[in-house]
C-alpha positions as CSV (number, residue, x, y, z in Angstrom):
1,M,-5.1,18.8,-4.9
2,L,-3.7,22.2,-3.9
3,A,-4.9,21.7,-0.3
4,L,-3.3,18.3,-0.1
5,A,-0.1,19.7,-1.5
6,Y,-0.1,22.4,1.2
7,L,-0.6,19.9,3.9
8,E,2.2,17.7,2.5
9,F,4.6,20.7,2.5
10,R,3.7,21.6,6.1
11,C,4.2,18.0,7.3
12,L,7.5,17.8,5.3
13,Q,8.8,20.8,7.3
14,L,8.3,18.7,10.5
15,T,10.0,15.5,9.2
16,S,12.8,16.5,6.8
17,I,15.2,17.7,9.4
18,P,15.0,14.6,11.7
19,Y,15.2,12.5,8.6
20,L,18.4,14.3,7.4
21,Q,19.9,14.2,10.9
22,T,19.4,10.4,11.0
23,V,19.9,9.2,7.4
24,K,22.4,12.0,6.5
25,K,21.3,12.1,2.8
26,F,18.3,12.1,0.5
27,K,17.9,9.3,-1.9
28,V,16.0,8.5,-5.1
29,C,15.9,4.8,-6.2
30,R,18.6,4.2,-3.4
31,C,21.0,6.7,-5.0
32,P,22.1,9.8,-3.0
33,V,20.9,13.0,-4.6
34,P,20.8,16.8,-3.7
35,F,17.8,18.0,-1.7
36,C,16.4,20.0,-4.6
37,F,16.4,17.0,-6.9
38,W,14.8,14.8,-4.3
39,F,12.2,17.4,-3.5
40,V,11.2,17.8,-7.2
41,A,11.1,14.1,-7.7
42,V,8.9,13.2,-4.7
43,T,6.6,16.1,-5.1
44,G,6.1,15.3,-8.7
45,L,5.4,11.7,-7.8
46,S,2.8,13.0,-5.2
47,Q,1.0,15.0,-7.9
48,L,1.0,12.0,-10.2
49,Q,-0.6,9.9,-7.5
50,R,-3.3,12.5,-6.8
51,L,-3.8,12.8,-10.6
52,D,-4.3,9.1,-10.7
53,L,-6.9,9.3,-8.0
54,A,-8.6,12.2,-9.8
55,T,-8.7,10.3,-13.1
56,D,-10.1,7.3,-11.3
57,G,-12.9,9.5,-10.0
58,F,-13.5,11.0,-13.5
59,F,-13.6,7.5,-15.0
60,L,-16.3,6.4,-12.5
61,A,-18.4,9.5,-13.2
62,T,-18.1,9.0,-16.9
63,M,-19.1,5.3,-16.7
64,F,-22.2,6.2,-14.7
65,A,-23.2,8.6,-17.4
66,D,-22.4,6.2,-20.3
67,H,-24.2,3.3,-18.6
68,T,-27.3,5.4,-18.4
69,C,-27.2,6.1,-22.1
70,K,-26.3,2.6,-23.5
71,G,-26.9,0.5,-20.4
72,E,-28.7,-2.5,-22.0
73,R,-26.1,-3.2,-24.7
74,F,-23.3,-2.5,-22.3
75,D,-24.8,-4.9,-19.7
76,R,-25.0,-7.7,-22.2
77,V,-21.3,-7.4,-23.2
78,W,-20.4,-7.0,-19.5
79,H,-22.0,-10.3,-18.5
80,L,-20.3,-12.0,-21.5
81,V,-16.9,-10.8,-20.4
82,M,-17.5,-11.6,-16.7
83,K,-18.6,-15.2,-17.5
84,T,-15.3,-15.8,-19.1
85,S,-13.1,-14.0,-16.6
86,V,-11.5,-15.1,-13.3
87,F,-14.4,-13.5,-11.4
88,H,-16.7,-16.2,-12.7
89,Y,-15.0,-18.6,-10.3
90,V,-15.7,-16.5,-7.2
91,G,-19.4,-15.9,-8.0
92,L,-19.2,-12.3,-9.2
93,S,-20.1,-12.8,-12.8
94,D,-23.8,-12.1,-12.2
95,L,-23.3,-8.8,-10.5
96,P,-24.8,-5.9,-12.5
97,F,-22.3,-3.3,-13.8
98,R,-23.9,-0.4,-11.9
99,A,-23.4,-2.3,-8.6
100,I,-19.7,-2.8,-9.5
101,L,-19.3,0.9,-10.1
102,I,-20.9,1.7,-6.8
103,V,-18.7,-0.7,-4.9
104,S,-15.6,0.6,-6.7
105,A,-16.5,4.2,-5.8
106,A,-17.0,3.1,-2.1
107,L,-13.6,1.4,-2.0
108,M,-11.9,4.6,-3.1
109,Y,-13.1,6.2,0.1
110,A,-12.6,3.0,2.2
111,Q,-8.8,3.3,1.8
112,M,-8.9,5.9,4.6
113,I,-10.6,3.6,7.1
114,Y,-7.6,1.3,8.0
115,P,-5.1,4.2,8.4
116,I,-7.5,6.1,10.6
117,L,-8.1,3.0,12.8
118,L,-4.3,2.6,13.1
119,T,-3.6,6.3,14.1
120,T,-6.6,7.0,16.4
121,P,-5.6,6.8,20.1
122,K,-7.8,5.0,22.6
123,S,-10.0,7.4,24.5
124,C,-8.1,6.7,27.7
125,N,-4.7,7.7,26.2
126,E,-3.3,11.2,26.7
127,V,-1.1,12.3,23.8
128,D,1.0,15.4,23.6
129,Y,0.9,16.6,20.0
130,I,4.3,18.3,20.0
131,I,7.6,17.9,18.1
132,G,10.4,16.3,20.1
133,E,10.5,14.2,23.2
134,T,10.3,16.8,26.0
135,M,7.6,19.4,26.9
136,P,8.5,23.1,27.4
137,D,8.6,22.5,31.2
138,G,11.1,19.7,30.8
139,D,8.8,16.8,31.4
140,L,8.9,13.8,28.9
141,A,6.3,14.2,26.2
142,K,3.7,11.5,25.7
143,N,4.2,10.9,22.0
144,K,3.5,7.2,22.2
145,Y,0.0,5.7,22.6
146,H,-2.2,2.6,22.0
147,N,-4.5,2.9,19.0
148,I,-8.1,1.7,19.1
149,L,-6.9,-1.6,17.7
150,G,-4.7,-2.0,20.9
151,E,-1.4,-1.6,19.1
152,S,1.5,0.6,20.2
153,M,2.0,3.6,17.9
154,N,3.9,6.9,17.9
155,L,3.2,10.3,16.3
156,G,5.9,9.9,13.6
157,D,4.6,6.6,12.4
158,S,1.0,7.9,12.5
159,L,2.0,10.8,10.2
160,H,3.6,8.5,7.7
161,I,0.7,6.1,7.7
162,L,-1.8,8.9,7.1
163,S,0.4,10.2,4.3
164,E,-0.5,7.3,2.0
165,P,-4.2,8.0,1.4
166,M,-3.2,11.7,1.0
167,G,-0.8,10.7,-1.8
168,S,2.1,12.4,0.0
169,C,5.1,10.6,-1.5
170,S,7.6,13.1,0.1
171,L,6.6,11.6,3.5
172,S,6.2,8.0,2.5
173,S,9.6,8.0,0.6
174,Q,11.3,8.5,4.0
175,K,10.5,4.9,4.8
176,P,12.2,2.5,5.2
177,S,15.4,4.5,5.2
178,Y,14.6,6.4,8.4
179,P,13.5,3.4,10.6
180,K,16.2,1.2,9.0
181,K,19.0,3.6,10.1
182,K,17.5,3.9,13.6
183,T,17.1,0.2,13.9
184,F,20.7,-0.7,12.8
185,D,22.1,2.0,15.1
186,L,20.5,0.0,18.0
187,L,21.7,-3.3,16.6
188,K,25.3,-2.1,16.3
189,Q,25.6,-1.5,20.1
190,D,27.9,-3.9,22.0
191,S,25.2,-4.9,24.4
192,M,21.5,-4.6,23.6
193,N,19.0,-5.0,26.4
194,K,15.4,-6.1,26.3
195,K,14.1,-2.5,25.9
196,E,16.4,-1.8,22.9
197,S,15.4,-5.2,21.3
198,R,11.8,-4.2,21.7
199,Q,12.5,-0.8,20.2
200,A,14.2,-2.4,17.2
201,L,11.2,-4.7,16.7
202,E,8.8,-1.8,17.1
203,Y,10.5,0.0,14.2
204,V,10.1,-3.1,12.1
205,R,6.5,-3.6,13.1
206,N,5.5,0.0,12.4
207,T,7.2,-0.1,9.0
208,M,5.3,-3.3,8.2
209,V,2.0,-1.6,9.3
210,H,2.8,1.2,7.0
211,G,3.5,-1.3,4.2
212,V,0.1,-3.0,4.8
213,A,-1.5,0.4,4.6
214,V,0.2,1.1,1.3
215,I,-0.5,-2.2,-0.3
216,G,-3.7,-3.3,1.4
217,T,-5.6,0.0,1.2
218,V,-4.2,2.4,-1.4
219,A,-2.7,-0.1,-3.9
220,F,-5.4,-2.8,-3.6
221,L,-8.6,-0.8,-3.0
222,E,-7.7,1.9,-5.6
223,N,-5.0,0.8,-8.1
224,S,-5.7,-2.9,-8.4
225,I,-9.5,-3.0,-8.5
226,Q,-9.8,0.3,-10.4
227,T,-7.2,-0.7,-13.0
228,N,-8.9,-4.0,-13.8
229,L,-12.3,-2.3,-14.0
230,Q,-11.0,0.5,-16.2
231,V,-9.3,-1.9,-18.6
232,T,-12.5,-4.1,-18.9
233,V,-14.7,-1.0,-19.5
234,F,-12.2,0.4,-22.0
235,A,-12.3,-2.9,-23.9
236,I,-16.1,-3.1,-23.8
237,S,-16.5,0.6,-24.9
238,R,-14.1,0.0,-27.8
239,S,-16.1,-3.1,-28.9
240,L,-19.3,-1.1,-28.9
241,S,-17.8,1.9,-30.7
242,S,-18.0,2.4,-34.5
243,D,-15.0,4.7,-34.5
244,D,-11.6,2.9,-34.6
245,S,-9.5,6.1,-34.0
246,L,-7.9,6.3,-30.5
247,W,-7.1,10.0,-30.9
248,Q,-10.2,11.3,-29.2
249,R,-10.4,12.9,-25.8
250,H,-12.3,10.1,-24.0
251,W,-10.1,7.4,-25.3
252,I,-6.9,9.3,-24.5
253,S,-8.1,10.1,-21.0
254,A,-9.0,6.4,-20.4
255,M,-5.6,5.2,-21.5
256,V,-3.8,7.9,-19.5
257,S,-5.7,6.8,-16.4
258,I,-4.9,3.2,-16.9
259,C,-1.2,3.9,-17.5
260,L,-1.0,6.1,-14.4
261,S,-2.6,3.3,-12.3
262,L,-0.1,0.7,-13.6
263,A,2.8,3.0,-12.9
264,M,1.6,3.9,-9.4
265,S,1.2,0.2,-8.7
266,L,4.7,-0.6,-9.7
267,E,5.9,2.1,-7.3
268,K,3.9,0.5,-4.5
269,V,5.4,-2.9,-5.3
270,K,8.9,-1.4,-5.1
271,C,8.1,0.1,-1.7
272,S,6.8,-3.3,-0.5
273,F,9.9,-5.1,-1.5
274,E,12.0,-2.5,0.4
275,Y,9.9,-3.0,3.5
276,I,10.2,-6.8,3.4
277,E,13.9,-6.6,2.8
278,F,14.3,-4.3,5.8
279,A,12.4,-6.7,8.0
280,D,14.5,-9.7,6.8
281,E,17.8,-7.8,7.4
282,V,16.7,-6.9,11.0
283,F,15.6,-10.5,11.8
284,E,18.8,-11.9,10.4
285,Q,20.9,-9.4,12.3
286,I,19.2,-10.2,15.6
287,Q,19.5,-13.9,14.9
288,R,23.3,-13.5,14.4
289,D,23.6,-11.6,17.7
290,V,21.6,-14.0,19.8
291,E,23.6,-15.5,22.7
292,N,22.6,-17.7,25.6
293,I,19.2,-18.5,24.1
294,P,18.5,-22.2,24.7
295,N,16.2,-22.6,21.7
296,D,16.4,-21.2,18.1
297,S,12.8,-20.3,18.0
298,I,10.1,-18.7,20.1
299,R,6.7,-20.1,20.7
300,T,3.7,-18.1,22.0
301,T,0.1,-19.1,22.5
302,K,-2.1,-16.6,20.7
303,G,-5.3,-17.3,18.9
304,S,-5.5,-21.0,18.1
305,G,-2.7,-23.3,18.9
306,W,1.1,-22.7,18.9
307,L,2.6,-20.2,16.6
308,E,6.3,-20.7,15.9
309,V,8.4,-17.7,14.9
310,A,12.1,-17.6,14.2
311,P,14.6,-15.9,14.6
312,S,15.1,-15.4,18.4
313,L,14.9,-11.9,19.8
314,A,17.4,-10.5,22.2
315,K,21.1,-10.5,22.3
316,A,22.5,-12.0,25.5
317,A,19.0,-12.4,26.9
318,D,17.8,-15.1,29.3
319,S,14.7,-17.2,28.6
320,S,12.4,-15.0,30.6
321,S,13.3,-11.8,28.9
322,C,13.2,-13.5,25.5
323,C,9.6,-14.6,26.2
324,D,8.7,-11.1,27.2
325,L,9.6,-10.0,23.7
326,S,7.9,-12.9,21.9
327,D,4.7,-11.0,21.2
328,D,6.6,-8.1,19.6
329,L,8.3,-10.5,17.1
330,V,5.1,-12.4,16.5
331,L,3.3,-9.2,15.6
332,A,6.2,-7.9,13.4
333,T,6.4,-11.2,11.6
334,W,2.6,-11.5,11.1
335,Y,2.5,-8.0,9.5
336,K,5.5,-9.0,7.2
337,R,3.6,-12.1,6.0
338,V,0.4,-10.2,5.4
339,L,2.4,-7.6,3.4
340,G,4.0,-10.4,1.4
341,V,0.6,-12.0,0.5
342,L,-0.9,-8.6,-0.4
343,T,2.1,-7.8,-2.6
344,I,1.8,-11.1,-4.5
345,F,-1.9,-10.5,-5.0
346,L,-1.2,-7.0,-6.2
347,I,1.4,-8.2,-8.7
348,L,-1.0,-10.9,-10.1
349,T,-3.9,-8.6,-10.5
350,M,-1.7,-5.9,-12.2
351,V,-0.2,-8.5,-14.6
352,Y,-3.7,-9.6,-15.4
353,A,-4.8,-6.0,-16.1
354,T,-1.7,-5.4,-18.2
355,V,-2.3,-8.4,-20.4
356,K,-6.0,-7.4,-20.9
357,F,-4.9,-3.9,-21.8
358,Y,-2.4,-5.2,-24.3
359,M,-4.9,-7.6,-25.9
360,V,-7.3,-4.7,-26.5
361,F,-5.0,-3.8,-29.4
362,R,-4.2,-7.4,-30.5
363,C,-7.5,-9.2,-30.6
364,E,-10.0,-9.1,-33.5
365,T,-12.4,-7.7,-31.0
366,P,-11.0,-5.7,-28.1
367,L,-12.2,-8.3,-25.5
368,W,-9.9,-10.8,-24.0
369,N,-10.0,-13.0,-20.9
370,I,-8.3,-16.1,-19.5
371,T,-10.2,-18.2,-22.1
372,G,-8.8,-16.1,-25.0
373,C,-10.1,-13.4,-27.3
374,V,-13.9,-13.1,-27.7
375,S,-14.8,-14.0,-31.4
376,K,-16.4,-11.4,-33.6
377,E,-19.4,-13.7,-34.2
378,E,-20.1,-14.1,-30.5
379,L,-19.8,-10.4,-29.9
380,E,-22.3,-9.6,-32.7
381,R,-24.7,-12.2,-31.5
382,I,-24.7,-10.6,-28.0
383,I,-25.1,-7.0,-29.1
């Protein structure tokens, strides 16, 4: 955790000045605050996120040990719970508990894969890893590249995307304020050419990519799956325990880990809404500025069939330049829709986990699923 905190501080030294020059102020929950207050808030949030990851790892290690000691009884209750859960309908109810633990541990590390793919340049790309747009000899720096997925990226967006698996909230909190200000500075110009339209859409696309990395990897692979698993295991462990007291170290650590995961998920959902709102504002602004475009939508042939995307792209652009920009809008809109779907899925899974956690303390037995509380008689028959 100390090494990650040091890396975050070093990266913050590179990004805070450009951020302040562009946005002019630091914000917490959209309210302007002094730098010291902002720094304490975001670094504290970073440590909470890393603590959440650490408690998730501690939970998995503890569950491996507990399963070894009381595996047979635990497995019987596990299968009872899974057969009455939503996972029964997707064919996961027969998976052994140990396999679930192994998959869950693997997914914690898998959250790094997508950000690495997004930020790794193609082998044929030459990138100048410097701060600024010019080299010491005055030549323009090559700070833009195509990643191995074929998408255009720049070093600033790469740094922010990689900040999510690191739990660096001081970096991720600079979005979407920074690209939003840059984008609307472009849109406020009296005449915006095709290059500037493409730049505005690139800001939106890269912000949506960052959002997908936040929700699709960190929030989904860690918070969503881990929280539901932790709540289920907590309920099963309580049902097998003869001690009703919650004031013991293992119960307290489990509840703290669950509450941290729920809180971090709420923070991710808030970020996702801000990203989607930013994209909608940009699309709406561009739509209002469109002139001399014969159609109110753009069509492009990609994949299978025609994909229709609105709004149109460039202000005072003719049909040919509009079509040149269609791929940029299609990609930005596609990422926005993916982010929206992932956000809905995250909200549903976290609501499900929250209800299960609440019913641990409300049911006669601590076990609850979509079919209701497990009866005491059924639980005694199983164990």
